[in-house]
Steps between C-alpha positions, in 0.01 A plus 500: 500500500692819454654484154576839350225610262584691184345585168602276214641652186257315273127432507184620670519592866283683749683815608207631708151381587329431169785655296706274276821587322544314170860486378648333192837504326428501125777676306393304192169689490433863409191508722319277749134509593363356823173312452343480846160334539429574134603867510809624316739757649824621346803427717759772556861461388728505806837495328739226388218292354277499808126576493297582809146587602326539835129426512268557794206292619637171370349196666694177560431256222468770234600371157767682302722464194755710320411598144793528260542736208361240258185452711606171661386462861757315712524401868727675746843324499499560876138393546423394858211285375330403176128472442562166328752443222848639453384715204188638666450799728693549822332570834574773753596335831479650847780330698338598830177317422608165645481461879794289615418251776861411586676833461730413792652202317877491554598223258738210557880489508656354185650197673147378577394516136348190343389623160186371327481609136148519358324617186171672583319375188573131557531486879123463544213399271375860490848641442447827690653692788185444706496126441866472602414642843316178581825301479702720736415309822617179333836654404554646846418170670737316266794715609532736204614846609534697174278494190658603170236605247593469134466831310159666506571814293234528228584299188327419172200266522359337812739205527878510532797446727529877552850551364365692199347784697466841336338712770751473780281664767165325446393168654367272228125563475416131445636426848305775673513864602781681680300482822457125456876457463546710812246282680701190405821651638318631809349159571839331455649732759219403734613137473864594558597466136723746316425571133749591229421576137694393194551802274642536149700813418700372202247519214137568407264240360392479135137610545380831642834680506435851362826649625670481156233740370500719810873509562725328246804582714366278778678216318850463361513304172869428568409299809297186457357242737372154404152656514543828308681835504687592814394794717697828504540513878734801498227726358361700793130449426553131435702461815225658707245257358723199577634609840166613639313182406663278768448769764139531394428129547676486835337808650151502353446124536696446825701223336791348690736483206554450130664247272669662197475285190793437261709794612785395272284656225491838676789677327553855624762752387451740793778550757285332764325188378123536514471190720735652757293818495179304547636299793658807658178699488300211641743458789500871579125559465354188665663458838224378730499130398713242318487526119626195312640564152608203289636475149508252215830520312655231281845660534563372857616840628519632856556878463133577563490294819761644738463468876569770756705428814180431694389244240232721346455533125547862381381407149348164410429224749547187292523344155318212337752215471439313176817297552346305788194420294690406187745268674222337703287457189776326304578280800134401541395462137814442294392771254796681345354701212525878467633681805506172693818418301692710752421241769510179296833384644485406868191706591536402865830693512339810352209475744727452800708802401191718453365400840819584691635791292192662341552466126621192319647704214738761641690597187527164329424476130140398438471195274167632377611854407873453455560811714624543859210534743481618858731633767626400842201467734671346804482826700123518466288382794281195432186713531607701195385210280141402421495133401232286338462163334220633281336834424284660231791517253632151550158340461342737248806508277450134423281416203260299716548695825583191707580539866800330657302224669371390159854491360707363787249306708383554857803358687764713331278807513445456875872485568572808292207679665640419845843623384339824386306562819778407745791678333601844635408666169155659469258241354233563239206268429294526184123488558374143539847357561413456866236232430663335199301678229526326163296742292737670256580869498503593134585818316171678419399828341185666370607661174316511169568525127857538377636538853342173609647321201845648562493393866379150411767450233775657709416282796524188286843600366626582847517137603781407266732549798276382781462166673444277198169630368412553136323818400201311367404388852481844659148591619355813341568781753187687386259211550278543807556131574874564550415748774239274660738204512743714699263561791572324829307185593409583857321167549835321483577632849231275645627172355741277689794607284418868542467464875838325520671780304341766720603319818858484377509870408351601836764291678785648297382859539461457875855364519618793291351761729623324813854417394609656168369855547701559822817404311452755222355782710691820438608386154810334641761374258547125527804289426378237260674174417435217260563178695429248227365464149438180309276415206153590623601602849664773707568619852557862603518705815481864606671637810332794670579675825195329648573151374583263216235379258567188291298347218553185293290311247524220246284474188704220344432126499820431692550546872747772597714532810374770733765753605525596864220751560507660846204567724147374531285386213237756398358303211557165331320347204359245513687408822846549646753235396876451516533533122329711238282258311299561182283814530597583858615813677602629842533847655683562827568803717778547755447801723791732573832436326493120503624343176 
């Protein structure tokens, strides 16, 4: 790979053989001392709050900390690796130490993406990068093409979802070393699997964040997120830290893309929004392979996802589409609490609209918030939307972490799964979904003392607005048992039920690659149309230059008339019939312009 190499503004980097430059922005400190392998050296002021020091004969793996004016020893905010905990010493990393086995990997085009979201700590019994390698042949054989790893930036404690990271450049030590993460990505490429990483640039976690002491101006007290003070992105030093982190992960780890978490909480006053700068730099500096950049944004906006005349994405590739999930969830379960209120009335209509137009809410007033939400998404190509019927949020943000199959039953879940995998949007599976996993995915942390109590009590209160759960029933996030219960049950794959789920997913993914991918190649805009909606059922179609795709299903107890669907049947469940009976579906494809 030929990505442009450059020195980062922050952190410890080799600038010559054996010579490391240590650089820190700490305008809140009068002096900074580097403690390297137990020896203290005064760092030199470099202007505008920066401190620097070059040290020769530094071996990879050397331990270092920054000592503040009050004698506190803190990790490097741009640490590339930690010895162990988030508050302990950082380690010097030589990025050239890992020998890539698949350096000629060229990635996959976006239209072929079938996303598999996984959490390293609960994906395998061992919960490490190395252990996850063992499952890669299984994912490749199943038909997965793109693995999305939940955040791995170092966070407080050993257990956690990863969205409270505080060292944005360091893989979490409990999962393994930087080289072990590289080995996981390298091995995935060897099996033909792309890997993207979920990153959080909107806040820092509550444990191990020393930036308020080092640089108070890193944060803006006038800007708040649900998780703490907002970041002052327009400050030059701050902007360098934030902008360079995505480039670092993509270049140093040979990742194929990134998912940007909760970008609606990234509020920037600069003339060019920091997200546009990030995407622009990535597009200009990594040109030898496809890079897939997706966003999570509750606002239902499209300005970050334009398409060029040739169909390419000059900024971000796609956006997580919560509307599809929420409408499908209400339709399957009947739950209407919290944000599901927006889809309580005729959820099949909301789902049909989201499937053919992108977003369900395109400026309508949200029942839940009372405010208008969304904008016109009809000009967006289908591949600009990443759909799911469950993910880490939608399972873990339930008090008991139930998966959809436990809430809606197998028949309804199968039909919605087939809808997901055979629509022209980009599908995302949450780990274990492919074999009907019923183990919960709970919210878990590894905090102690007052912080643990605050998280436990806050989590209990949070469920006042969620799917009918009282706070008293919420499992303790800090209990080790909560984490253990969230691990996948790999033995379930070998039972009759697990085998049946896997056979269905293999069939659907094969059909997708053979018939759906050619339709959406080149990010073509489709003309979508809702053919029919009725309580519990719907029929929709998409017209592409290469053909017309139609899909209909019925989750109600009553039979529904089947609209005229052109072409040959790609898939029918459980079998093709003249009417849509209870828990049935059909998908047809007409090649060319037949309607």
